[in-house]
N, C-alpha and C positions, 0 to 999 in steps of 0.2 A: 264194631264199627270204628269206635274211637280208636281202638288199637291199631287198626288199618291205617287210619289217617296219621297217627303219630308215626307209624313205620314209614309212611311215604314221605312224611315230611323229614325225617331222618335220613333218608335215602337222598332227597334233594340236597340237604344241606351238605352231606359228605360229598356228593358230585361236585357242588361249587367249591367247596374246600380243596378239593382235588384239582379241579381246574385252575383255581387261583394259585395253588402251590406251585403247579406245573408253569404258570405263566410266570410267577416270580422267579423260578428257577431258570427260565429262559432269559430273563432281563439281566443285562450287564451291569456291572457297577461302575461307578464315576471314574474310580482309578483304572479300570480295564478299558474303558472308553479313551481315557487321556493317554494310555500306553499305546493304544492302537493309532492315535492321531499322531504321537510323537515318533513312532516307528515309521511313519511315512509323511513326516513333517515337511519335507521339500515339496513334495508332490501336492500336498494339502494347500500349503502357502501359494503354489504356483496356480492352483485351481480356486484360489480365493477362499478356502473353506478355513475359518477360523477355528481355534481349538475349542472355544466355548460353543460355537455352534454345531460342532462335531459331536462333543459329548452330549448336548441336548437331543440330537438326532439319534445317537448311538443309544442312549437309554430309552428314548421312546421307540426304539426299533425301527427307525426311519433314516439312519445313516447311509449315504451314498454306497451302493453296491460295489462298485469299482474301487472304493477307499477300504470298506470293511472287509469285503470278501477276498480281495488280494492286495493288502496295505504294501507288499514289496514289489508290486509289479510296476507303478508309476515312476519311481527312479530309473527302471531300464530306458524310459524315453529320453532321458537327459543325454547319456551317451550317444544316443541314436541321432541326435540333433546334428553333430558334426559327423558325417559318415566316413572319414578316412579310415582305410584299412590299416591295423597294426598302429594305431595312435599311442603315443607316450604318454604316461602318467605324469603329473606335475612333480611327483618324487623322482621318478626316473631323470627328468630333465634337470631338476636341480641338482642330482648327483653328478651328471655329466658336466654342469656348469663347474661345480665345486672341485671335479677332478682336474679340471685346467682352469683353476681360478686366476692363477698369476697371468696366464697369455690373455684370458678374457679381460680382466682388468686393464692390462697393458693396452688392448684394442678397444677400451672403452664400453666393453658390452657388460651391462650390469645383469644381475642374477634375475632381477624380475622380468626384463626385456628377452633374456635368453629363454627362460622357461615359456613365456607368452609365445615366442616364434617357434620353440621345439613342440610345443603342443599343438600349434596350428600347421606343423610340417614346413615351417618356412624358416628354420634355424639355419645358420650359415654351415655349409657343408663341412668345411674345414674343421669346425669346432664341434660337430656333432658326430660325424663319421670317425674323425680320429682325434679326440680331445688332446692328445699330447704333442700333435704335429703344429698347432698355432704359433708355439714359441718361436719355431725355425722362420716364419717368415718375418718375424721382427729385426733379427740380425741380417737377413738376406736384402732388406731394403737399403740399408747403408753399406754393408760389406758382407759378402756370403762366406764367411770363413767356416771351414770344417773343423768340427770339435770345439765350437764355442764355449768360453767359460761361462759358469754360472755366476749370479751375482755374488753368492756366498764366497765363491774361490777368489773372486776380484777383491771382495772386502779384506779377506785374510791376507792377500798379497800386500795390500796397501797398508794394513795394520801391522804386518810383520816389518815394513820398512816406514813406519810411521813418522819417525823423527826425520828422516832424509825427505820424505814426501812434504811434510810441513815445513821444512826449511826451504824447499823449492816452490812453496806456494801451491802445491797440488792437494786440493780437497779430496775427502773421500768418496764424496759423490761423484765428483769429476772423473777421478780415477776409475770408479766402477763402469761409468758411462763409457769412457775410451776402452776400457779392458774388455767389455762386453761386445763393443763394435769392432774390436781388433785394432785399435789406435792407439793403445796405452804407450806410454814413452818406453822405448826399448831399454834405456838405462835403469829403469825403476822397476820393470817386470822381468827382464832377463836376469838381471844380477842385482835383486834389491839391497844386497849388502855393500854395493859398490859406493853409492851417494856419500855415506859418512866418512869416506877416505879424505876429502878435502878438509875436515875438521883439524887434523894435525898440522896442516899448513899455517892454521891461525893459531895454533898451540903456543908458538913462542912468545905470543904478545903478553900473555899474563906474567912472564918472567919479569918484567919491571915492577910487577906489584909489590914483591917482598923488599924491593930496594925502596919503594916508596913508604913502607911501613917500617923500614929498618930505623929510622932517625931515633924514635922513641926508645929503642933496645941498646943504642949506643951510649957510651958514658956522657953525661951532661958536662959540656966544656965549661970551663971557668972564665968567661971573658973579663976583660978588665972593666971594672964598674966605672960608668960613666959619672959625670958630675952630678950631685943630688941623688944617686942611686946607691952609694957606698952604704954598706951594712953598718949597724950601730955598733959601737965598741962593745967587746963582750959577749956578742950574740953567739951562742952555741949553734952549730949546724949539724943537724942529726939526718937521719934517712929521709929523703924525700923533702929536706928543707933547704932553702937557698937564701942566698945572701942579697940577690938582685932578682928584680920582677922578671928580667928577660930570660933568666935561667929556669924559672919556673914555667914561663911561657913555652918555653923550649920544650919541656916535658909534657905539657898538656895544650898544644897548639888550639885545640877546639873547646878546651874546658875553661873553667874559671879559677883565676888566681886570687888568693887571699892573703891577707897578712895575720900572722898567728903571733898572739901573745903567749910566749912559751912558759911565762909563769902562771897566768889564769887559764891557759889552754882554751881561749875565746878568740875566734878569729874574725877579722873585719874585711868588708868588701872595698873595692877600688872607689875612690871619690868620696869614703866617710872620713870623719875627723881623726880617727886613729890607725888609718891604714898607712903603713910604713913608719909610724910615729911612737910605737911603744920602745921602751928601754932594751927590753929583752924579746925579740920576735925574730920572725923569719918567713919568707915568702914560700907558700905550698900550693899546690893544686888542691882544690876543694875536694876532689874524689879521693885524695891521700889522707884527709884530715879524720875521717871517721876511724880508720885504723889506730890512731894515735890518740883516740878518746877526746878529740876536740870538738867543739860546738859553736855554731855561729851567734854572734852577738843578738841579743833579743830586740834591741830597738834599732836594728838595721834592716832595709830590705834588699832581698837579693836582686842583683842587677838583671 
C-alpha cells in the first residue's frame, strides 16, 4: 500500500515538473520582449504602448496580439496614411534637389522645402520633372541668349584679363553677372588682351625718373665757397669729403651732413660746438662715414 502511495506521489510530482518546465519554456525573456517592442517601436509608440509595459505584458503572456503576433504589420499603416500612387521617398526627393542644387538655390528653394513638396506631390514641375531645366529660366528672365556661359567660364574670362578689368573698375562679381546675362562689355569679353594696350601710352611718363635721380651720380660741382664757409687751411679732402656744407648737401639732399675731425675720426652734428670748427676736418654725408671707420661724438644728439 505504501509503495502504491509513493508511486502515485512520484507520478504527480513528475507531472507537475513537466508542466512547469513546459510553461517556463514557453515564457519569453525580457531581452526577447524588448527586441519585439523595438522591432515595432513606431507602431507601439503610436498606440501608446511603452517599452516597460510591453515587456511586462510579454513576459506575463498578455502582450497585445497585434503587436506580438505581427510586429512588422503596424508600420505598413504609416505609408497608407497618404494614399498617393507612386509617392517618392525622402531620399529620392533629396537626390533630385541636389542634382539641381545651383538652380534651386538661385530660385530660393531650400532642400527641406523641396523634399516636403516632392513627397506631398506638390514640388514644382520644372524642378522635379527636369531638374536640369531650371537654370534656363534664370537667364531668360533678363535676356534669353542661346548657349549661355556658366559662372565658371565667366570667372575664367575675368581672371584671364584681371589687370585690365581692375584698371577699368570692373569687379569679378559684376563681370560674372553681366557675362551670364549676356551684357558683359564687348571689349573685355571679345578681346580680353586688348585693354592692356593703353598702358604703353602712359609708359613715356617714367622716362623723367632717371633724370630726377641723375644728380647724385654726376660729379659734385665745386662752387665758390661763400663767406664763412671756406675750408680750414690744410684740410685734406678725400673721397666723399667736402670743403663746404653745400657740396655735402648736394650729395645727400635728404641725408644728414656732419663735420668730421679727420684726425680723431669723430664727426659732429650741425648746431654743435665743433661743427665746422676743428683744424683738420671736412663735411661728409653721415651715410658715408661708416665706410671710413668714423663715429659720432658721444656727447652729441642726432638731429
